[in-house]
C-alpha positions as CSV (number, residue, x, y, z in Angstrom):
1,M,66.4,-19.7,3.8
2,A,63.0,-18.0,4.1
3,R,62.7,-14.6,2.6
4,Q,61.9,-11.9,5.1
5,L,59.0,-9.6,4.3
6,P,59.8,-5.8,4.3
7,P,58.6,-3.9,7.4
8,L,55.1,-2.3,7.2
9,N,55.1,1.3,6.0
10,P,54.3,3.4,9.1
11,R,51.7,5.4,7.1
12,L,49.7,2.1,6.6
13,R,49.6,1.2,10.3
14,W,46.6,3.6,10.9
15,I,45.1,3.2,7.5
16,L,44.4,-0.6,7.7
17,P,42.5,-0.4,11.1
18,A,40.5,2.6,9.8
19,L,39.5,0.7,6.7
20,L,38.4,-2.2,8.9
21,V,36.2,0.1,11.1
22,M,34.7,1.7,7.9
23,A,33.8,-1.8,6.5
24,V,32.1,-2.8,9.8
25,G,30.2,0.5,9.8
26,I,29.0,0.0,6.3
27,M,27.8,-3.5,7.1
28,I,25.9,-2.2,10.2
29,M,24.3,0.7,8.1
30,A,23.2,-1.8,5.4
31,R,21.5,-4.0,7.9
32,A,19.7,-1.1,9.5
33,C,18.5,0.2,6.1
34,S,17.2,-3.2,5.1
35,R,14.9,-3.1,8.2
36,E,13.7,0.5,7.7
37,F,13.4,1.0,4.0
38,P,11.5,-0.9,1.2
39,P,13.6,-3.5,-0.6
40,S,14.9,-3.0,-4.1
41,R,13.4,-4.9,-7.0
42,S,16.2,-7.5,-6.7
43,D,15.0,-8.1,-3.1
44,F,11.5,-9.1,-4.0
45,F,11.8,-12.6,-2.6
46,P,9.7,-13.9,0.3
47,A,11.3,-14.3,3.6
48,S,11.0,-17.6,5.4
49,G,10.4,-18.7,9.0
50,D,7.9,-16.7,11.0
51,T,8.4,-13.5,9.0
52,I,5.2,-12.1,7.5
53,N,5.7,-11.1,3.9
54,V,3.6,-7.9,3.4
55,A,2.8,-6.5,-0.1
56,I,2.0,-2.8,0.5
57,D,1.0,-0.3,-2.1
58,Y,2.8,3.0,-2.6
59,S,0.0,5.6,-1.9
60,P,-0.5,8.4,0.6
61,M,-2.7,6.1,2.7
62,S,-0.4,3.1,2.8
63,L,3.2,3.9,2.3
64,Y,5.2,7.0,1.4
65,R,8.6,8.5,2.2
66,Y,9.1,11.9,3.8
67,D,12.7,13.1,4.4
68,D,14.4,9.8,5.5
69,T,11.4,8.3,7.1
70,L,8.6,6.0,5.9
71,G,5.0,6.7,6.8
72,G,1.4,6.0,5.9
73,F,-1.6,4.9,7.9
74,N,-1.4,1.2,6.8
75,Y,2.4,1.1,7.2
76,D,2.2,2.4,10.7
77,L,-0.7,0.1,11.6
78,I,0.8,-3.1,10.3
79,R,4.0,-2.3,12.2
80,M,2.0,-2.1,15.3
81,V,0.5,-5.5,14.5
82,G,4.0,-7.0,13.9
83,D,5.3,-5.6,17.2
84,S,2.3,-6.9,19.1
85,L,2.7,-10.4,17.6
86,R,6.5,-10.2,18.0
87,R,6.8,-11.3,14.4
88,P,9.2,-9.7,11.9
89,L,7.8,-8.1,8.8
90,K,9.3,-8.0,5.3
91,F,7.8,-5.3,3.1
92,H,7.3,-5.7,-0.6
93,P,6.2,-2.3,-2.0
94,V,3.9,-2.6,-5.0
95,V,2.0,-0.2,-7.3
96,S,-0.3,-2.7,-9.1
97,L,-3.0,-4.3,-6.9
98,A,-3.4,-6.9,-9.6
99,K,0.3,-8.0,-9.2
100,A,-0.1,-7.9,-5.4
101,T,-3.1,-10.3,-5.4
102,E,-1.3,-12.5,-8.0
103,G,1.7,-12.7,-5.7
104,L,-0.7,-13.4,-2.8
105,S,-2.3,-16.3,-4.6
106,A,1.1,-17.7,-5.6
107,G,2.2,-17.7,-2.0
108,R,4.9,-15.0,-2.4
109,Y,3.0,-12.7,0.0
110,D,1.1,-13.5,3.2
111,L,-0.8,-10.2,3.3
112,V,-1.7,-7.4,0.9
113,V,-1.9,-4.1,2.7
114,A,-3.8,-1.6,0.5
115,P,-7.0,0.4,0.6
116,T,-9.4,-2.5,-0.4
117,P,-13.1,-2.0,0.1
118,V,-15.0,-5.1,1.4
119,T,-17.1,-6.5,-1.4
120,A,-19.1,-9.7,-1.9
121,S,-17.2,-10.8,-5.0
122,Y,-13.8,-10.3,-3.3
123,R,-15.0,-12.3,-0.3
124,K,-15.3,-15.3,-2.5
125,R,-11.6,-15.2,-3.4
126,Y,-9.9,-13.7,-0.3
127,H,-10.0,-13.5,3.4
128,F,-10.6,-9.9,4.5
129,T,-9.0,-9.0,7.8
130,E,-10.7,-7.1,10.6
131,P,-11.6,-3.7,9.0
132,V,-8.9,-1.0,9.5
133,Y,-10.9,2.1,8.7
134,I,-13.9,3.4,6.7
135,D,-13.6,5.1,3.4
136,R,-15.6,5.5,0.1
137,Q,-14.8,5.8,-3.6
138,V,-15.0,9.1,-5.4
139,L,-14.8,10.3,-9.0
140,V,-11.7,12.4,-9.9
141,T,-12.2,14.6,-13.0
142,L,-11.7,18.0,-14.4
143,D,-15.1,17.8,-16.2
144,T,-17.4,20.1,-14.3
145,T,-20.5,18.8,-16.2
146,V,-20.3,15.5,-14.3
147,T,-22.2,16.2,-11.1
148,T,-24.1,13.0,-10.3
149,Q,-23.8,9.3,-10.9
150,L,-26.3,9.6,-13.7
151,N,-23.7,11.7,-15.7
152,L,-21.4,8.7,-15.7
153,A,-23.4,7.1,-18.5
154,G,-21.2,6.5,-21.5
155,Q,-18.1,7.7,-19.7
156,H,-14.6,6.0,-19.8
157,I,-13.4,5.7,-16.2
158,S,-9.9,4.4,-15.2
159,V,-9.5,2.2,-12.1
160,V,-6.6,0.3,-10.6
161,A,-6.6,-3.1,-12.2
162,G,-7.7,-5.9,-9.9
163,S,-9.6,-3.4,-7.7
164,P,-13.1,-4.3,-6.5
165,V,-14.0,-0.7,-7.7
166,A,-14.6,-2.2,-11.2
167,D,-17.4,-4.4,-9.6
168,R,-18.9,-1.3,-8.1
169,L,-19.0,0.5,-11.4
170,A,-20.5,-2.5,-13.1
171,N,-23.3,-2.5,-10.5
172,L,-23.7,1.3,-10.9
173,A,-24.1,0.8,-14.7
174,R,-27.0,-1.7,-14.0
175,E,-28.6,0.7,-11.5
176,I,-28.6,3.7,-14.0
177,G,-29.4,1.5,-17.0
178,E,-26.6,2.8,-19.1
179,S,-23.1,1.6,-20.1
180,I,-20.0,2.8,-18.1
181,Y,-16.7,1.9,-19.7
182,V,-14.2,0.7,-17.1
183,E,-10.5,1.1,-18.0
184,P,-8.4,-1.1,-15.7
185,D,-4.9,0.3,-15.3
186,S,-2.3,-2.4,-14.4
187,V,0.6,0.0,-14.2
188,N,-0.6,2.9,-12.0
189,G,-1.8,3.0,-8.5
190,P,-4.5,5.4,-7.0
191,E,-2.1,8.3,-6.5
192,Q,-0.9,8.1,-10.2
193,L,-4.4,7.7,-11.5
194,F,-5.4,10.8,-9.5
195,I,-2.6,12.8,-11.1
196,L,-3.4,11.6,-14.6
197,A,-7.0,12.7,-14.2
198,A,-6.1,16.0,-12.5
199,T,-3.8,16.9,-15.4
200,G,-6.3,15.9,-18.0
201,E,-4.3,13.0,-19.4
202,I,-7.2,10.7,-18.8
203,P,-10.9,11.9,-18.6
204,M,-11.6,10.5,-15.1
205,A,-10.7,8.0,-12.5
206,V,-12.1,6.5,-9.3
207,V,-9.9,6.4,-6.2
208,D,-10.6,6.3,-2.4
209,L,-11.6,9.6,-0.9
210,H,-8.8,9.9,1.7
211,T,-6.1,9.5,-1.0
212,A,-8.0,12.0,-3.2
213,R,-8.2,14.6,-0.3
214,L,-4.5,14.3,0.4
215,M,-3.7,14.9,-3.2
216,A,-6.3,17.6,-4.0
217,S,-4.5,20.5,-2.3
218,R,-1.9,20.4,-5.2
219,Y,-4.7,20.4,-7.9
220,P,-7.3,22.9,-7.0
221,A,-9.2,22.6,-10.3
222,I,-10.1,18.9,-9.6
223,D,-13.6,17.9,-8.7
224,L,-14.3,15.3,-6.0
225,S,-17.9,15.9,-5.4
226,T,-19.3,12.8,-7.1
227,A,-19.3,9.8,-4.8
228,V,-19.2,6.4,-6.5
229,S,-19.9,4.3,-3.4
230,F,-21.3,4.6,0.1
231,N,-18.9,4.5,3.1
232,Q,-17.3,1.0,3.1
233,F,-15.0,-0.9,5.5
234,Q,-11.5,-1.0,4.2
235,S,-9.5,-4.1,5.0
236,W,-6.4,-6.0,4.1
237,I,-6.6,-9.3,2.3
238,M,-5.1,-12.7,2.8
239,R,-5.4,-16.1,1.2
240,P,-8.4,-18.3,2.3
241,D,-5.9,-20.9,3.6
242,S,-4.5,-18.3,6.0
243,L,-7.5,-18.9,8.2
244,D,-5.6,-21.9,9.6
245,T,-2.4,-20.0,10.2
246,A,-1.8,-16.2,10.5
247,A,-5.2,-14.7,9.9
248,P,-6.8,-15.3,13.3
249,A,-3.8,-13.8,15.1
250,I,-3.7,-10.8,12.9
251,D,-7.5,-10.2,13.2
252,S,-7.5,-10.5,17.0
253,T,-4.5,-8.2,17.2
254,L,-6.2,-5.6,15.0
255,R,-9.3,-5.7,17.2
256,L,-7.2,-5.1,20.3
257,I,-5.3,-2.2,18.7
258,K,-8.5,-0.6,17.6
259,Q,-9.6,-0.4,21.2
260,S,-6.4,1.4,22.2
261,P,-5.6,5.1,22.4
262,A,-2.7,4.5,20.0
263,Y,-5.2,3.6,17.2
264,T,-7.2,6.8,17.9
265,T,-4.0,8.8,17.6
266,L,-3.2,7.1,14.4
267,L,-6.6,7.9,12.9
268,S,-6.2,11.5,13.9
269,R,-2.7,11.8,12.4
270,Y,-4.0,10.7,9.0
271,G,-7.3,12.5,9.1
272,L,-9.5,9.4,9.5
273,E,-11.5,10.3,12.5
């Protein structure tokens, strides 16, 4: 004879449905968070299908978090591109530009979104997208005796590893006829280099002007008066083989967005007018 199960405890009759509702709620929240917030390190795997894998650098100009929201000029702009193309985006936040370009070359990323000045040497290796804004590179230092580019002779200057800024400093050294010692940093991004220079942990660094201006209010002793480059177009970068796939669509979409009031509003919001 089959054994009868004891009747369910009345107290459990409302607990089980409640647990089920909570489990469903947690699953929904987890899915929402995966869309809105950067993935953890364990999630740094490329998505497949028509998803665009975007390596985006942590910096005031590209990606930062305020309260529970993500922001940044490049982040907002690439989301506008994704919406226009009706293609999902998967963000892979990075600090090292060298690691981002390495992942791009290896096929893990489709696009590197970071303040990248358009230079001749980089054009040989990557496809630059339609320019997204204009910026220039400046020296960040506490040394008040450095007031012109000529004063950079013999100086040790930190730059983000893999950045075309190193090429600019090499050209500048030839122009002034003196050595400039470039220190590529493969760990820190422009924001971290700014802080290291502003606190005297390194003698000086070169970062983009808009990032430096956003950071300077917290470090009033810092000097940003020495420009290292002229105004340059800042673009995102893709692999050369992307010219047959996503690059034309992204470039044409950027051109259309740049003609819209939404782009003007975005420039104003981040002080890029």
